[in-house]
C-alpha positions in Angstrom: -5.7 5.2 -19.4 -5.2 8.7 -21.1 -8.5 10.0 -20.9 -9.5 13.5 -21.0 -12.1 14.9 -19.4 -14.5 17.0 -21.3 -17.2 19.7 -19.6 -20.7 19.5 -19.7 -20.7 16.0 -22.2 -21.5 12.7 -21.0 -18.1 10.5 -20.8 -17.1 6.6 -21.3 -13.6 6.2 -18.9 -13.1 2.4 -19.9 -10.3 0.5 -17.8 -8.4 -2.4 -19.9 -7.1 -4.8 -18.1 -4.5 -6.7 -20.4 -0.9 -6.2 -18.1 -2.6 -4.5 -15.1 -4.8 -7.0 -14.0 -4.3 -10.3 -13.9 -2.8 -13.4 -11.9 -0.1 -13.9 -9.9 0.5 -17.9 -11.4 -1.5 -18.3 -14.3 -0.8 -14.6 -16.5 -4.2 -14.0 -17.4 -6.0 -11.4 -17.4 -8.5 -11.3 -14.1 -12.6 -10.6 -16.1 -14.5 -10.0 -13.6 -12.9 -8.1 -10.6 -14.9 -5.2 -9.1 -13.6 -2.4 -10.4 -14.7 1.4 -9.0 -12.8 4.9 -10.0 -13.4 8.4 -8.5 -12.5 11.7 -9.0 -11.6 14.3 -7.2 -9.9 17.5 -7.4 -6.3 18.3 -8.6 -5.2 18.7 -5.4 -6.8 15.1 -4.2 -8.9 16.7 -1.3 -12.5 16.3 -2.3 -14.6 14.6 -4.6 -15.9 16.3 -7.9 -19.9 16.7 -7.6 -22.2 15.4 -10.0 -22.5 11.4 -9.5 -22.2 9.3 -6.3 -19.2 8.0 -5.7 -17.0 5.4 -6.4 -18.8 5.1 -9.8 -18.5 1.4 -10.8 -17.0 -0.3 -14.0 -18.9 -2.9 -14.9 -16.6 -6.1 -17.1 -18.0 -5.7 -20.9 -16.0 -8.6 -22.2 -14.3 -11.4 -20.8 -10.3 -10.3 -21.9 -10.8 -7.6 -19.1 -12.8 -4.6 -20.1 -14.6 -2.7 -17.9 -16.6 0.5 -18.8 -18.8 2.9 -17.7 -20.0 6.5 -18.5 -19.4 9.6 -16.6 -22.7 11.8 -16.9 -22.7 15.9 -17.9 -23.4 16.5 -14.4 -20.1 16.2 -13.5 -19.1 19.5 -11.5 -15.6 20.6 -13.9 -16.1 24.1 -13.7 -13.3 25.7 -12.9 -11.1 22.2 -13.0 -8.2 22.3 -15.2 -7.0 18.7 -14.5 -8.7 15.7 -11.7 -7.0 13.4 -10.3 -8.9 9.4 -10.9 -8.7 7.1 -8.2 -9.5 3.6 -9.8 -9.3 0.4 -7.9 -9.4 -2.8 -9.1 -10.4 -5.7 -6.7 -10.5 -9.4 -6.7 -10.5 -10.8 -3.5 -8.1 -11.4 -0.1 -4.8 -9.9 -1.0 -6.1 -8.5 -4.6 -6.6 -4.8 -4.7 -4.6 -2.9 -6.8 -5.1 1.1 -6.9 -4.0 3.3 -9.8 -3.9 7.4 -9.3 -4.8 9.2 -12.9 -4.1 12.4 -14.1 -7.0 13.6 -15.9 -7.3 16.8 -17.2 -10.2 18.5 -18.4 -11.5 20.8 -21.7 -13.7 22.1 -23.2 -15.5 21.2 -25.9 -14.6 23.9 -28.6 -12.4 25.1 -27.1 
């Protein structure tokens, strides 16, 4: 998932679980996990303001795509990069967390 966040605009975030979130026995993509993200400052010491975290990414297709909209109310002033803490949970002993670096840019820079 490579995503550049644009300040002062809505951003769609999508997680494609193919190859990342699969059943260990069958290899099939898991289409109904609980997927959530929290955005943190570049030092990973505080949550980004303007949203209630964690934000749920509901499944949008049985193919394992999960999607949500980050609203333009995110407080990204002064941030050049944020950390996206993405968690996928499919029950006991089936939880994975990724930490993703996400650059921040202005719409017209």
